[in-house]
MIKOLDO-322010 format. One record per atom (N, C-alpha, C, O, CB): atom name; residue in one letter; y, z, x. Coordinates in steps of 0.02 Angstrom, whole numbers, always signed. Glycine has a CB too. Layout:
% residues N
{'CA'; 'A'; {Y; Z; X}}
...
END
This chain:
% residues 60
{'N'; 'M'; {-296; +235; -626}}
{'CA'; 'M'; {-264; +226; -584}}
{'C'; 'M'; {-206; +156; -604}}
{'O'; 'M'; {-221; +104; -634}}
{'CB'; 'M'; {-313; +222; -528}}
{'N'; 'H'; {-145; +176; -580}}
{'CA'; 'H'; {-91; +110; -591}}
{'C'; 'H'; {-109; +58; -531}}
{'O'; 'H'; {-145; +69; -482}}
{'CB'; 'H'; {+2; +136; -584}}
{'N'; 'Q'; {-72; -6; -552}}
{'CA'; 'Q'; {-99; -52; -524}}
{'C'; 'Q'; {-17; -94; -534}}
{'O'; 'Q'; {+12; -105; -587}}
{'CB'; 'Q'; {-177; -79; -559}}
{'N'; 'V'; {+8; -116; -453}}
{'CA'; 'V'; {+65; -165; -451}}
{'C'; 'V'; {+56; -224; -419}}
{'O'; 'V'; {+5; -224; -384}}
{'CB'; 'V'; {+119; -139; -422}}
{'N'; 'K'; {+92; -281; -419}}
{'CA'; 'K'; {+78; -342; -387}}
{'C'; 'K'; {+145; -355; -356}}
{'O'; 'K'; {+195; -350; -391}}
{'CB'; 'K'; {+52; -399; -435}}
{'N'; 'Y'; {+147; -370; -296}}
{'CA'; 'Y'; {+189; -410; -271}}
{'C'; 'Y'; {+176; -478; -231}}
{'O'; 'Y'; {+126; -494; -199}}
{'CB'; 'Y'; {+219; -372; -239}}
{'N'; 'D'; {+238; -518; -243}}
{'CA'; 'D'; {+230; -576; -206}}
{'C'; 'D'; {+234; -572; -147}}
{'O'; 'D'; {+276; -531; -129}}
{'CB'; 'D'; {+266; -618; -218}}
{'N'; 'L'; {+190; -612; -86}}
{'CA'; 'L'; {+206; -597; -15}}
{'C'; 'L'; {+268; -595; +25}}
{'O'; 'L'; {+261; -550; +66}}
{'CB'; 'L'; {+177; -632; +14}}
{'N'; 'P'; {+329; -627; +30}}
{'CA'; 'P'; {+379; -620; +38}}
{'C'; 'P'; {+407; -549; +9}}
{'O'; 'P'; {+441; -522; +52}}
{'CB'; 'P'; {+402; -674; +19}}
{'N'; 'E'; {+404; -513; -46}}
{'CA'; 'E'; {+428; -467; -74}}
{'C'; 'E'; {+388; -410; -19}}
{'O'; 'E'; {+416; -375; +23}}
{'CB'; 'E'; {+414; -470; -156}}
{'N'; 'A'; {+318; -413; -37}}
{'CA'; 'A'; {+276; -375; -5}}
{'C'; 'A'; {+293; -359; +71}}
{'O'; 'A'; {+289; -301; +88}}
{'CB'; 'A'; {+215; -405; -12}}
{'N'; 'Q'; {+313; -410; +120}}
{'CA'; 'Q'; {+352; -410; +176}}
{'C'; 'Q'; {+388; -373; +197}}
{'O'; 'Q'; {+382; -347; +252}}
{'CB'; 'Q'; {+380; -444; +180}}
{'N'; 'S'; {+433; -361; +156}}
{'CA'; 'S'; {+489; -327; +158}}
{'C'; 'S'; {+486; -261; +129}}
{'O'; 'S'; {+534; -223; +139}}
{'CB'; 'S'; {+536; -362; +130}}
{'N'; 'S'; {+434; -239; +92}}
{'CA'; 'S'; {+429; -178; +72}}
{'C'; 'S'; {+385; -127; +95}}
{'O'; 'S'; {+380; -71; +71}}
{'CB'; 'S'; {+422; -182; +21}}
{'N'; 'L'; {+351; -155; +149}}
{'CA'; 'L'; {+280; -121; +166}}
{'C'; 'L'; {+285; -46; +157}}
{'O'; 'L'; {+243; -21; +120}}
{'CB'; 'L'; {+255; -136; +244}}
{'N'; 'E'; {+334; -1; +190}}
{'CA'; 'E'; {+329; +72; +175}}
{'C'; 'E'; {+333; +85; +122}}
{'O'; 'E'; {+305; +139; +110}}
{'CB'; 'E'; {+366; +111; +200}}
{'N'; 'F'; {+361; +57; +70}}
{'CA'; 'F'; {+378; +79; -7}}
{'C'; 'F'; {+310; +75; -29}}
{'O'; 'F'; {+285; +118; -65}}
{'CB'; 'F'; {+434; +28; -56}}
{'N'; 'I'; {+268; +8; -3}}
{'CA'; 'I'; {+189; -5; -46}}
{'C'; 'I'; {+152; +36; -10}}
{'O'; 'I'; {+96; +40; -35}}
{'CB'; 'I'; {+149; -85; -46}}
{'N'; 'L'; {+158; +70; +39}}
{'CA'; 'L'; {+111; +127; +83}}
{'C'; 'L'; {+115; +181; +42}}
{'O'; 'L'; {+65; +208; +18}}
{'CB'; 'L'; {+138; +152; +162}}
{'N'; 'E'; {+171; +198; +31}}
{'CA'; 'E'; {+201; +267; -12}}
{'C'; 'E'; {+158; +253; -77}}
{'O'; 'E'; {+110; +291; -83}}
{'CB'; 'E'; {+302; +270; -30}}
{'N'; 'Q'; {+167; +203; -131}}
{'CA'; 'Q'; {+130; +200; -175}}
{'C'; 'Q'; {+64; +207; -167}}
{'O'; 'Q'; {+31; +243; -205}}
{'CB'; 'Q'; {+141; +158; -198}}
{'N'; 'V'; {+36; +173; -117}}
{'CA'; 'V'; {-46; +193; -101}}
{'C'; 'V'; {-77; +270; -104}}
{'O'; 'V'; {-128; +294; -129}}
{'CB'; 'V'; {-62; +171; -25}}
{'N'; 'I'; {-6; +304; -55}}
{'CA'; 'I'; {-38; +372; -43}}
{'C'; 'I'; {-39; +419; -107}}
{'O'; 'I'; {-73; +470; -112}}
{'CB'; 'I'; {+0; +408; +14}}
{'N'; 'Y'; {+4; +393; -152}}
{'CA'; 'Y'; {+16; +425; -225}}
{'C'; 'Y'; {-47; +401; -269}}
{'O'; 'Y'; {-58; +424; -325}}
{'CB'; 'Y'; {+94; +395; -264}}
{'N'; 'G'; {-82; +358; -242}}
{'CA'; 'G'; {-129; +339; -307}}
{'C'; 'G'; {-127; +265; -332}}
{'O'; 'G'; {-177; +252; -365}}
{'CB'; 'G'; {-106; +384; -373}}
{'N'; 'T'; {-83; +210; -326}}
{'CA'; 'T'; {-84; +160; -357}}
{'C'; 'T'; {-100; +118; -314}}
{'O'; 'T'; {-77; +122; -257}}
{'CB'; 'T'; {-34; +148; -389}}
{'N'; 'E'; {-149; +63; -333}}
{'CA'; 'E'; {-182; +2; -311}}
{'C'; 'E'; {-114; -47; -311}}
{'O'; 'E'; {-72; -59; -355}}
{'CB'; 'E'; {-250; -24; -365}}
{'N'; 'V'; {-122; -70; -243}}
{'CA'; 'V'; {-60; -140; -232}}
{'C'; 'V'; {-99; -203; -226}}
{'O'; 'V'; {-144; -199; -185}}
{'CB'; 'V'; {-8; -137; -153}}
{'N'; 'V'; {-92; -257; -255}}
{'CA'; 'V'; {-108; -319; -260}}
{'C'; 'V'; {-37; -362; -239}}
{'O'; 'V'; {+20; -364; -264}}
{'CB'; 'V'; {-138; -329; -335}}
{'N'; 'I'; {-74; -400; -173}}
{'CA'; 'I'; {-14; -435; -144}}
{'C'; 'I'; {-40; -529; -168}}
{'O'; 'I'; {-95; -555; -166}}
{'CB'; 'I'; {-7; -413; -40}}
{'N'; 'V'; {+9; -549; -183}}
{'CA'; 'V'; {-11; -637; -192}}
{'C'; 'V'; {+30; -668; -174}}
{'O'; 'V'; {+89; -650; -173}}
{'CB'; 'V'; {-23; -670; -256}}
{'N'; 'R'; {+1; -741; -148}}
{'CA'; 'R'; {+36; -791; -117}}
{'C'; 'R'; {+34; -851; -168}}
{'O'; 'R'; {-22; -865; -191}}
{'CB'; 'R'; {+6; -807; -45}}
{'N'; 'H'; {+84; -884; -187}}
{'CA'; 'H'; {+77; -941; -239}}
{'C'; 'H'; {+28; -924; -306}}
{'O'; 'H'; {-13; -966; -326}}
{'CB'; 'H'; {+46; -1007; -198}}
{'N'; 'G'; {+34; -870; -332}}
{'CA'; 'G'; {-20; -861; -372}}
{'C'; 'G'; {-85; -832; -358}}
{'O'; 'G'; {-119; -803; -401}}
{'CB'; 'G'; {-31; -911; -390}}
{'N'; 'V'; {-104; -840; -289}}
{'CA'; 'V'; {-171; -801; -277}}
{'C'; 'V'; {-164; -747; -241}}
{'O'; 'V'; {-122; -740; -196}}
{'CB'; 'V'; {-222; -838; -244}}
{'N'; 'E'; {-205; -705; -257}}
{'CA'; 'E'; {-224; -644; -230}}
{'C'; 'E'; {-243; -651; -142}}
{'O'; 'E'; {-293; -678; -120}}
{'CB'; 'E'; {-289; -619; -278}}
{'N'; 'V'; {-192; -621; -102}}
{'CA'; 'V'; {-214; -625; -45}}
{'C'; 'V'; {-238; -551; -10}}
{'O'; 'V'; {-275; -548; +39}}
{'CB'; 'V'; {-162; -660; -13}}
{'N'; 'A'; {-213; -503; -38}}
{'CA'; 'A'; {-233; -435; -8}}
{'C'; 'A'; {-228; -387; -72}}
{'O'; 'A'; {-190; -395; -119}}
{'CB'; 'A'; {-179; -410; +60}}
{'N'; 'R'; {-266; -343; -66}}
{'CA'; 'R'; {-287; -270; -133}}
{'C'; 'R'; {-280; -220; -72}}
{'O'; 'R'; {-305; -228; -16}}
{'CB'; 'R'; {-392; -266; -186}}
{'N'; 'I'; {-245; -170; -92}}
{'CA'; 'I'; {-241; -108; -59}}
{'C'; 'I'; {-258; -38; -101}}
{'O'; 'I'; {-216; -13; -139}}
{'CB'; 'I'; {-171; -106; -32}}
{'N'; 'T'; {-322; -9; -91}}
{'CA'; 'T'; {-337; +43; -154}}
{'C'; 'T'; {-330; +106; -111}}
{'O'; 'T'; {-347; +109; -52}}
{'CB'; 'T'; {-421; +37; -196}}
{'N'; 'P'; {-307; +147; -139}}
{'CA'; 'P'; {-301; +217; -119}}
{'C'; 'P'; {-378; +240; -128}}
{'O'; 'P'; {-418; +223; -172}}
{'CB'; 'P'; {-244; +261; -166}}
{'N'; 'V'; {-387; +287; -71}}
{'CA'; 'V'; {-456; +332; -65}}
{'C'; 'V'; {-464; +374; -113}}
{'O'; 'V'; {-415; +412; -117}}
{'CB'; 'V'; {-463; +375; -5}}
{'N'; 'D'; {-515; +387; -161}}
{'CA'; 'D'; {-533; +433; -191}}
{'C'; 'D'; {-559; +503; -161}}
{'O'; 'D'; {-600; +507; -115}}
{'CB'; 'D'; {-570; +406; -224}}
{'N'; 'G'; {-534; +548; -189}}
{'CA'; 'G'; {-566; +615; -158}}
{'C'; 'G'; {-526; +635; -110}}
{'O'; 'G'; {-557; +668; -69}}
{'CB'; 'G'; {-637; +609; -128}}
{'N'; 'L'; {-474; +629; -99}}
{'CA'; 'L'; {-424; +664; -33}}
{'C'; 'L'; {-412; +720; -49}}
{'O'; 'L'; {-388; +728; -105}}
{'CB'; 'L'; {-352; +636; -14}}
{'N'; 'R'; {-421; +770; -15}}
{'CA'; 'R'; {-411; +842; -24}}
{'C'; 'R'; {-336; +851; -27}}
{'O'; 'R'; {-308; +870; -78}}
{'CB'; 'R'; {-444; +886; +33}}
{'N'; 'H'; {-304; +836; +28}}
{'CA'; 'H'; {-239; +839; +39}}
{'C'; 'H'; {-209; +764; +54}}
{'O'; 'H'; {-214; +738; +110}}
{'CB'; 'H'; {-228; +890; +96}}
{'N'; 'R'; {-179; +734; -1}}
{'CA'; 'R'; {-132; +684; -4}}
{'C'; 'R'; {-61; +697; +25}}
{'O'; 'R'; {-21; +737; +1}}
{'CB'; 'R'; {-126; +667; -69}}
{'N'; 'G'; {-51; +663; +73}}
{'CA'; 'G'; {+25; +657; +84}}
{'C'; 'G'; {+23; +607; +152}}
{'O'; 'G'; {-22; +570; +170}}
{'CB'; 'G'; {+68; +741; +98}}
{'N'; 'T'; {+93; +621; +184}}
{'CA'; 'T'; {+101; +568; +246}}
{'C'; 'T'; {+93; +618; +306}}
{'O'; 'T'; {+97; +679; +303}}
{'CB'; 'T'; {+183; +523; +249}}
{'N'; 'V'; {+82; +578; +363}}
{'CA'; 'V'; {+88; +634; +432}}
{'C'; 'V'; {+129; +584; +476}}
{'O'; 'V'; {+116; +525; +485}}
{'CB'; 'V'; {-1; +663; +477}}
{'N'; 'L'; {+182; +621; +502}}
{'CA'; 'L'; {+215; +586; +550}}
{'C'; 'L'; {+171; +556; +619}}
{'O'; 'L'; {+132; +589; +653}}
{'CB'; 'L'; {+268; +634; +569}}
{'N'; 'L'; {+188; +490; +628}}
{'CA'; 'L'; {+157; +469; +691}}
{'C'; 'L'; {+184; +472; +766}}
{'O'; 'L'; {+233; +434; +767}}
{'CB'; 'L'; {+145; +408; +680}}
{'N'; 'E'; {+179; +488; +803}}
{'CA'; 'E'; {+224; +476; +883}}
{'C'; 'E'; {+253; +411; +894}}
{'O'; 'E'; {+308; +403; +920}}
{'CB'; 'E'; {+175; +485; +952}}
{'N'; 'A'; {+210; +358; +872}}
{'CA'; 'A'; {+221; +288; +897}}
{'C'; 'A'; {+200; +250; +828}}
{'O'; 'A'; {+155; +271; +792}}
{'CB'; 'A'; {+171; +265; +970}}
{'N'; 'P'; {+242; +190; +813}}
{'CA'; 'P'; {+218; +149; +775}}
{'C'; 'P'; {+145; +116; +786}}
{'O'; 'P'; {+128; +104; +843}}
{'CB'; 'P'; {+264; +108; +773}}
{'N'; 'Y'; {+101; +102; +733}}
{'CA'; 'Y'; {+45; +80; +735}}
{'C'; 'Y'; {-8; +135; +767}}
{'O'; 'Y'; {-63; +112; +781}}
{'CB'; 'Y'; {+52; +18; +768}}
{'N'; 'E'; {+1; +183; +775}}
{'CA'; 'E'; {-34; +234; +800}}
{'C'; 'E'; {-94; +253; +763}}
{'O'; 'E'; {-88; +274; +705}}
{'CB'; 'E'; {+6; +286; +807}}
{'N'; 'L'; {-154; +247; +795}}
{'CA'; 'L'; {-215; +267; +749}}
{'C'; 'L'; {-242; +329; +765}}
{'O'; 'L'; {-290; +351; +733}}
{'CB'; 'L'; {-272; +218; +752}}
END
């Protein structure tokens, strides 16, 4: 698995790209002032990786 790190301001402006990286298997670490504040890890074992078009923003 690949891993990339983003500073918080960069992560806030690159959320769509970060999520795309996670969908394709990359672990993303977000740091603020050198301290890890978030880690986004892809789920193993998904049969069909890909994106789903949502009807509205933030729809669950």
